[in-house]
MIVEXTI-371516 format. One line per 8 residues: for each residue y, x, z of N, C-alpha, C. Coordinates in nm, 3 decimals. Each point is the difference from the previous one (the first is absolute). Example, Ala and Ser with C-alpha at 12.3 -4.5 7.8 and 13.67 -1.06 7.14 Angstrom:
BEGIN
-0.569 1.319 0.780 0.119 -0.089 0.000 0.120 0.090 0.000; 0.105 -0.035 -0.072 0.119 0.082 0.006 0.109 -0.077 0.073
END
This chain:
BEGIN
0.583 1.233 -0.595 -0.095 -0.101 -0.044 -0.133 0.027 0.070; -0.053 -0.103 0.061 -0.130 0.009 0.065 -0.101 -0.081 -0.080; -0.116 0.057 -0.023 -0.111 -0.069 -0.067 -0.114 -0.006 0.101; -0.053 -0.120 0.022 -0.110 -0.015 0.095 -0.082 -0.124 -0.032; -0.114 -0.011 0.065 -0.082 -0.119 -0.014 0.068 -0.119 0.068; -0.019 -0.116 -0.059 0.059 -0.121 0.057 -0.067 -0.030 0.134; 0.080 -0.050 0.093 -0.049 -0.043 0.130 0.017 -0.151 0.011; -0.070 -0.058 0.091 0.004 -0.146 0.014 0.141 -0.053 0.022
0.083 0.076 0.071 0.138 -0.044 0.025 0.089 0.008 -0.123; -0.048 0.061 -0.107 0.077 0.013 -0.125 -0.019 -0.119 -0.094; -0.097 -0.084 0.028 -0.040 -0.103 -0.097 0.115 -0.091 -0.040; 0.075 -0.053 0.095 0.109 -0.092 -0.034 0.104 0.069 -0.088; 0.033 0.124 0.028 0.098 0.072 -0.081 -0.054 0.030 -0.140; -0.130 0.024 -0.012 -0.060 0.019 -0.132 0.009 -0.131 -0.079; -0.030 -0.110 0.064 0.009 -0.131 -0.067 0.143 -0.025 -0.048; 0.098 0.034 0.080 0.141 -0.017 -0.041 0.034 0.089 -0.118
-0.048 0.125 0.000 0.021 0.089 -0.115 -0.060 -0.061 -0.126; -0.122 -0.052 0.011 -0.066 -0.060 -0.116 0.071 -0.128 -0.045; 0.049 -0.077 0.094 0.076 -0.121 -0.033 0.122 0.035 -0.085; 0.064 0.112 0.031 0.117 0.044 -0.075 -0.036 0.073 -0.129; -0.128 0.018 -0.025 -0.045 0.072 -0.120 -0.051 -0.093 -0.109; 0.017 -0.129 0.019 -0.041 -0.096 -0.103 0.076 0.027 -0.128; -0.048 -0.026 -0.116 -0.118 -0.080 -0.031 -0.128 0.084 -0.016; 0.009 0.131 -0.001 -0.116 0.082 -0.033 -0.098 0.019 0.114
0.048 -0.008 0.122 -0.085 0.012 0.118 0.025 -0.122 0.087; -0.106 -0.062 0.043 0.014 -0.121 0.081 -0.061 0.022 0.137; 0.067 -0.048 0.104 -0.058 0.011 0.134 -0.112 -0.103 0.017; -0.091 0.032 0.088 -0.110 -0.090 0.033 0.007 -0.031 0.149; -0.095 -0.075 0.048 -0.006 -0.039 0.140 -0.012 0.123 0.089; 0.058 -0.008 0.117 -0.002 0.106 0.100 -0.142 0.054 0.020; -0.097 -0.088 0.004 -0.140 0.037 0.024 -0.052 0.097 -0.107; 0.044 -0.016 -0.124 -0.043 0.090 -0.108 0.042 0.144 0.032
0.120 0.017 0.051 0.049 0.135 0.031 -0.065 0.055 0.127; -0.040 -0.089 0.089 -0.078 0.046 0.114 -0.133 0.056 -0.050; -0.065 -0.070 -0.095 -0.126 0.050 -0.057 0.023 0.136 -0.067; 0.107 0.013 -0.076 0.029 0.127 -0.067 0.019 0.111 0.102; 0.072 -0.030 0.107 0.026 0.100 0.103 -0.128 0.032 0.077; -0.081 -0.097 0.023 -0.122 0.017 0.080 -0.114 0.066 -0.077; -0.015 -0.035 -0.130 -0.116 0.045 -0.076 0.030 0.102 -0.110; 0.127 0.015 -0.035 0.039 0.096 -0.103 0.115 0.087 0.050
-0.008 0.041 0.125 0.108 0.072 0.065 0.041 0.126 -0.076; -0.096 0.078 -0.046 0.031 0.127 -0.066 0.073 -0.016 -0.132; -0.007 -0.118 -0.060 0.063 -0.023 -0.130 0.105 -0.111 0.008; 0.051 -0.023 0.118 0.101 -0.102 0.026 0.119 0.072 0.064; 0.098 0.035 -0.083 0.100 0.100 0.037 0.142 -0.056 -0.015; 0.086 0.041 0.093 0.141 -0.039 -0.008 0.089 0.123 -0.004; 0.119 -0.020 -0.053 0.106 0.102 0.002 0.113 -0.056 0.084; 0.050 0.083 0.091 0.110 -0.042 0.087 0.120 0.091 -0.019
0.117 -0.060 0.003 0.126 0.075 0.001 0.079 -0.049 0.120; 0.025 0.088 0.093 0.071 -0.032 0.123 -0.062 -0.123 0.070; -0.133 -0.002 0.003 -0.073 -0.106 0.068 -0.019 -0.128 -0.080; 0.060 -0.009 -0.117 -0.012 -0.121 -0.084 -0.108 0.022 -0.105; -0.088 -0.099 -0.017 -0.103 0.009 -0.104 0.067 -0.019 -0.135; -0.008 0.103 -0.084 0.064 -0.004 -0.132 -0.102 0.012 -0.113; -0.128 0.018 0.034 -0.103 0.009 -0.101 -0.135 -0.035 0.058; -0.086 -0.053 -0.086 -0.134 -0.042 0.043 -0.096 0.015 -0.116
-0.119 0.049 0.031 -0.108 0.004 -0.099 -0.129 -0.037 0.071; -0.079 -0.081 -0.067 -0.129 -0.040 0.054 -0.105 0.025 -0.106; -0.095 0.085 0.034 -0.112 0.026 -0.089 -0.128 -0.048 0.064; -0.087 -0.056 -0.082 -0.129 -0.051 0.046 -0.109 0.091 -0.054; -0.076 0.060 0.089 -0.106 0.091 -0.040 -0.119 -0.079 -0.052; -0.044 0.032 -0.120 -0.119 -0.061 -0.058 -0.106 0.109 -0.018; -0.102 -0.004 0.082 -0.108 0.098 -0.015 -0.082 -0.029 -0.126; -0.009 -0.126 -0.039 -0.075 -0.037 -0.121 0.062 0.061 -0.125
0.133 0.004 -0.006 0.069 0.053 -0.117 0.051 0.141 0.022; -0.024 0.055 0.119 0.044 0.135 0.035 0.149 0.017 -0.029; 0.077 -0.095 0.053 0.145 0.003 -0.025 0.074 -0.062 0.117; 0.129 0.019 -0.003 0.091 -0.076 0.085 0.078 -0.092 -0.093; -0.008 -0.130 0.026 0.080 -0.094 -0.077 0.132 -0.020 0.074; 0.109 0.032 -0.066 0.132 -0.016 0.061 0.038 -0.147 -0.014; -0.006 -0.069 0.112 0.022 -0.144 0.002 0.148 -0.033 -0.001; 0.077 0.070 0.081 0.144 -0.025 0.005 0.075 0.131 0.020
0.114 0.010 -0.066 0.094 0.109 0.025 0.140 -0.058 -0.016; 0.084 0.032 0.096 0.138 -0.051 -0.005 0.094 0.100 0.067; 0.120 0.007 -0.055 0.107 0.082 0.059 0.123 -0.088 0.011; 0.065 0.006 0.115 0.123 -0.074 0.024 0.099 0.028 -0.114; 0.060 -0.104 -0.053 0.093 0.015 -0.114 0.110 0.102 0.027; 0.049 0.007 0.123 0.108 0.093 0.034 -0.049 0.145 0.003; -0.131 0.022 -0.005 -0.056 0.135 0.010 -0.074 0.042 -0.127; 0.013 -0.078 -0.105 -0.066 0.036 -0.127 0.059 0.128 -0.056
-0.078 0.068 -0.081 0.040 0.124 -0.067 0.021 0.116 0.096; -0.067 -0.005 0.115 0.008 0.109 0.097 -0.135 0.070 0.019; -0.096 -0.034 -0.084 -0.130 0.065 0.008 -0.095 -0.059 0.102; 0.034 -0.115 0.058 -0.084 -0.059 0.103 -0.132 -0.049 -0.058; 0.005 -0.068 -0.113 -0.124 -0.046 -0.064 -0.091 0.117 -0.034; 0.058 0.108 -0.050 -0.079 0.119 -0.033 -0.063 0.061 0.123; 0.073 0.001 0.111 -0.057 0.056 0.124 -0.115 -0.085 0.051; 0.014 -0.132 -0.010 -0.107 -0.088 0.043 -0.125 0.020 -0.086
0.020 0.010 -0.130 -0.113 0.025 -0.090 -0.065 0.135 0.029; 0.082 0.100 0.029 -0.053 0.133 0.031 -0.090 -0.004 0.123; 0.034 -0.084 0.096 -0.085 -0.016 0.118 -0.139 -0.051 -0.038; -0.005 -0.096 -0.093 -0.130 -0.052 -0.044 -0.076 0.103 -0.082; 0.071 0.079 -0.079 -0.065 0.107 -0.077 -0.062 0.101 0.096; 0.074 0.041 0.100 -0.050 0.096 0.098 -0.123 -0.055 0.071; 0.006 -0.126 0.041 -0.115 -0.064 0.064 -0.120 -0.001 -0.095; 0.026 -0.033 -0.126 -0.108 -0.005 -0.100 -0.064 0.137 -0.019
0.082 0.103 -0.008 -0.053 0.135 -0.018 -0.084 0.043 0.119; 0.049 -0.025 0.119 -0.073 0.039 0.122 -0.132 -0.075 0.015; -0.005 -0.120 -0.053 -0.119 -0.085 0.016 -0.081 -0.015 -0.129; 0.031 0.083 -0.099 -0.075 0.005 -0.126 -0.007 -0.136 -0.070; 0.114 -0.069 -0.001 0.010 -0.129 -0.068 0.047 0.027 -0.142; -0.071 -0.054 -0.095 0.017 0.035 -0.141 0.135 -0.042 -0.060; 0.049 -0.120 0.034 0.120 -0.047 -0.072 0.083 -0.096 0.085; 0.123 -0.020 -0.048 0.086 -0.107 0.047 0.002 -0.106 -0.109
-0.013 -0.126 0.039 0.010 -0.109 -0.095 0.106 -0.096 0.050; 0.062 -0.073 -0.092 0.112 -0.085 0.037 0.029 -0.096 -0.113; 0.073 -0.106 0.032 0.047 -0.092 -0.104 0.152 0.000 0.003; 0.057 -0.019 -0.118 0.146 -0.001 -0.014 0.038 -0.118 -0.088; 0.096 -0.078 0.044 0.055 -0.106 -0.084 0.059 0.066 -0.124; -0.029 -0.056 -0.116 0.045 0.062 -0.125 0.151 0.016 -0.009; 0.075 -0.080 0.074 0.146 0.012 -0.005 0.057 0.089 0.111; -0.087 0.058 0.082 0.046 0.084 0.111 0.007 0.146 -0.044
0.106 0.031 -0.072 0.017 0.136 -0.054 0.011 0.106 0.110; 0.060 -0.034 0.112 0.017 0.095 0.109 -0.135 0.048 0.053; -0.092 -0.093 0.027 -0.133 0.038 0.048 -0.077 0.076 -0.107; 0.011 -0.045 -0.123 -0.070 0.068 -0.109 0.043 0.147 -0.005; 0.129 0.024 0.006 0.052 0.137 -0.005 -0.042 0.081 0.122; -0.005 -0.064 0.117 -0.043 0.068 0.122 -0.143 0.052 -0.015; -0.089 -0.084 -0.049 -0.140 0.040 -0.017 -0.015 0.101 -0.114; 0.075 -0.017 -0.104 -0.003 0.097 -0.110 0.046 0.137 0.047
0.103 0.002 0.084 0.050 0.125 0.058 -0.110 0.067 0.085; -0.075 -0.080 0.076 -0.110 0.054 0.080 -0.105 0.063 -0.090; -0.036 -0.069 -0.106 -0.100 0.053 -0.093 0.046 0.135 -0.057; 0.124 0.007 -0.039 0.054 0.126 -0.054 -0.004 0.111 0.104; 0.037 -0.033 0.122 0.001 0.098 0.109 -0.141 0.055 0.024; -0.100 -0.086 -0.013 -0.139 0.041 0.020 -0.062 0.059 -0.127; 0.077 0.001 -0.108 -0.049 0.044 -0.130 -0.122 -0.082 -0.043; 0.011 -0.131 0.021 -0.106 -0.095 -0.034 0.059 -0.110 -0.088
-0.087 -0.083 -0.052 0.044 -0.115 -0.079 -0.001 -0.126 0.084; 0.092 -0.089 -0.029 -0.003 -0.133 0.057 -0.069 -0.087 -0.105; -0.119 -0.044 0.033 -0.084 -0.070 -0.097 -0.001 -0.150 0.029; 0.025 -0.078 -0.102 -0.010 -0.146 0.014 -0.147 -0.037 -0.003; -0.046 -0.071 0.104 -0.143 -0.034 0.008 -0.024 -0.150 -0.002; 0.106 -0.080 -0.007 -0.019 -0.144 -0.003 0.132 -0.073 0.013; -0.013 -0.130 0.022 0.119 -0.082 0.020 -0.037 -0.117 0.090; 0.102 -0.060 0.057 -0.016 -0.117 0.083 0.108 -0.098 -0.040
-0.041 -0.109 -0.062 0.096 -0.098 -0.049 -0.039 -0.138 0.050; 0.087 -0.059 0.078 -0.023 -0.136 0.047 0.135 -0.060 0.038; 0.023 -0.121 -0.040 0.126 -0.065 0.034 0.118 0.085 -0.042; 0.083 0.037 0.097 0.117 0.082 -0.031 -0.025 0.149 0.022; -0.125 0.038 0.030 -0.031 0.142 0.019 -0.049 0.058 -0.131; 0.053 0.116 -0.034 -0.034 0.067 -0.124 -0.005 0.150 0.027; -0.107 0.043 0.069 -0.011 0.138 0.045 -0.094 0.082 -0.087; 0.031 0.129 -0.008 -0.095 0.094 -0.057 -0.064 0.074 0.118
-0.127 0.034 -0.015 -0.072 0.073 0.103 -0.022 0.141 -0.052; 0.036 0.099 0.081 -0.003 0.139 -0.042 -0.074 0.087 0.100; -0.032 0.121 -0.046 -0.066 0.097 0.084 0.060 0.138 -0.026; 0.013 0.077 0.107 0.032 0.141 -0.009 -0.111 0.074 0.073; -0.074 0.082 -0.072 -0.107 0.076 0.064 0.061 0.112 0.084; -0.054 0.018 0.118 0.043 0.110 0.087 -0.075 0.126 -0.040; -0.130 -0.016 -0.027 -0.083 0.110 -0.052 -0.124 -0.055 -0.062
END
């Protein structure tokens, strides 16, 4: 398993991974991922298995909130339960620690038990709490917004 920052040539394959990850993660226009790769390179990470992109995480650094907001995380259905999501999150934790970023923040659809458990597992590993800090409800979206403090 290789973990690395996304490159411009990876964008189409990331979009395909996200397309197959519906309904919890939705792909956006190619240009959005170019922006993520160009301006958030250090927190825009992929996991590859034998050259195939099998995982993706995109975090947006917010200096105002001293956090990384995890915008998207997805793992190929055929590769679930192999620790790929945990490895991607660990990369963001390591980046946060090196750069003195206080917390990871994220939203989770209330019915997405898999993501909820993934983040809860991270909190336990860090010996921290996963704290609910808000919600986002509009139309068919019903997300909780959470935070895990790094330090």
